[in-house]
Every structure is written in structure tokens, then in C-alpha cells.
N, C-alpha and C positions, 0 to 999 in steps of 0.2 A: 471843120476838121479838128482833131483833137489835140491834146497838147503834145504828142510825141510825133507828129506828122511832120516831114519836112516836104517842100517842093524843090523840083529840080530848076535852076536858074537858066530862064531865057531870055536872051538879050534883047527881044522885041520890047519888051517893057520899058526899055531905056531909049529917050528920045530927047531931042534939043542938043543945046551946045554942053561944053565939059562942065561948065557949072551948074546948070539945069540936072546932070546925069548926078554929080556929086551930092548935090541937094536930094533928091532922091533916094540915094542909097545912104546917106550920113543922118539925116534928120526925120524925127517923128512927123508922121502924118497928122496928128491929133494936132500937138502944141507946138512944133517946129524945132523942138530941144534936140540937141545931139544925143545920137543912139549910142548906148554901150555894146559894142560888138565883141562877140567871142568865137572863136574858131577852134575846132577839133579836127586835125588832120587824120584822113584813113589813108598812108601811103601803099598799103597793099592792094586797095580799090581803087587808087587814083582819085580820091574825092576829098573835099573840106565841108564838114558841116558848119554853117555859120548861123549863130543864134545871136537877135537883137533885141534891146529891151529900152525902153525910155526910163530913166531915171527920174524925171521930175513928173510925170503923170502915169507910168507903170503902163502904159500902152505899148503897142508895137512889137508884140512877142513875134517877131517874124523869125522864120526857120527855113534856111535855103542850103541846098546842097550844090557846091561848086564842083564841075568835072575838072579834073586837071588832065591835061594831054598834052 
């Protein structure tokens, strides 16, 4: 994937209890630190673009599109 590609969120990737899902969404997969999340809404197309970055190790450049319905 290039730096500008986003993937559409699929809820199948989240499994386990509430704490496990929250950890998957909020913590860096490499070092376990809290991710810095930023959101850019697109209300015309009912989408929210989310980017996530770890401020400690610089990894975790996750880009996800959330569909609003």
C-alpha cells in the first residue's frame, strides 16, 4: 500500500471482549503505546477518514475509512 491508500473498515477484524477490541483499536501493534488518532469527516459521502500514528515508535501508520450510515 502506498502512503495515500485507505482501507474500508471491516468489523470482522475485531474479536474478543470489549477490552480486547479497545486495545486493538487504540494501541500500537509494535510497542503497545497509545496511538494518536485523527479524523477527517466527509459528510457529503457519509465517510470518516481515520489515520493513526504511534508517537513513541513512529509505527502504526493506519488509514481507515469508516462508513456512516
